[in-house]
C-alpha positions as CSV (number, residue, x, y, z in Angstrom):
1,M,-18.3,-53.8,26.3
2,L,-20.6,-52.1,23.7
3,A,-22.3,-55.4,23.0
4,E,-23.0,-55.8,26.7
5,V,-24.6,-52.4,26.8
6,Q,-26.6,-53.4,23.7
7,A,-27.9,-56.4,25.5
8,I,-28.8,-54.5,28.7
9,L,-30.7,-51.9,26.6
10,R,-32.2,-54.6,24.5
11,H,-31.3,-53.0,21.2
12,A,-31.6,-55.2,18.2
13,N,-29.1,-53.1,16.2
14,I,-25.7,-52.0,17.4
15,Q,-26.1,-48.7,15.6
16,T,-28.9,-47.8,18.0
17,T,-26.6,-48.4,20.9
18,S,-23.8,-46.5,19.4
19,R,-25.8,-43.3,19.8
20,Y,-24.8,-43.4,23.5
21,L,-21.1,-43.4,22.8
22,S,-21.0,-39.6,22.9
23,V,-22.1,-39.8,26.5
24,G,-19.2,-42.2,27.4
25,V,-19.6,-45.9,27.9
26,E,-18.3,-45.7,31.5
27,E,-20.8,-43.0,32.4
28,L,-23.6,-45.0,30.8
29,F,-22.5,-48.1,32.6
30,D,-22.4,-46.3,36.0
31,K,-25.9,-44.9,35.4
32,L,-27.2,-48.4,34.4
33,T,-25.6,-50.0,37.5
34,E,-27.2,-47.3,39.7
35,H,-30.5,-47.8,38.1
36,Y,-30.6,-51.6,38.4
37,S,-29.1,-51.7,41.9
38,P,-31.6,-52.5,44.6
39,P,-32.2,-49.7,47.0
40,K,-30.4,-49.8,50.3
41,P,-32.7,-50.6,53.2
42,Q,-33.3,-47.9,55.7
43,T,-31.8,-48.6,59.1
44,H,-34.2,-48.3,62.0
45,F,-33.3,-48.4,65.6
46,P,-35.6,-49.2,68.5
47,T,-37.2,-46.2,70.2
48,G,-35.6,-45.1,73.4
49,Y,-32.1,-44.5,72.0
50,A,-30.8,-41.0,71.7
51,A,-29.9,-40.0,68.1
52,A,-26.5,-38.7,69.4
53,D,-25.7,-42.1,70.9
54,I,-26.6,-43.9,67.7
55,E,-24.5,-41.5,65.7
56,A,-21.6,-42.0,68.1
57,V,-21.7,-45.7,67.7
58,F,-22.6,-46.2,64.1
59,G,-21.5,-42.9,62.5
60,A,-23.6,-40.6,60.3
């Protein structure tokens, strides 16, 4: 797993990557996944629909 993080961060030396072990590899992985994940598109509804009706059908 550390070698995968090394590749993602593009570190030539594993010692550079090992600095991040104090953070926790799982936490670092989650942050990297969040960073590289594409943003979720905003959902737009046509005008004329009441916000309460959209929330009732699709949830908040």
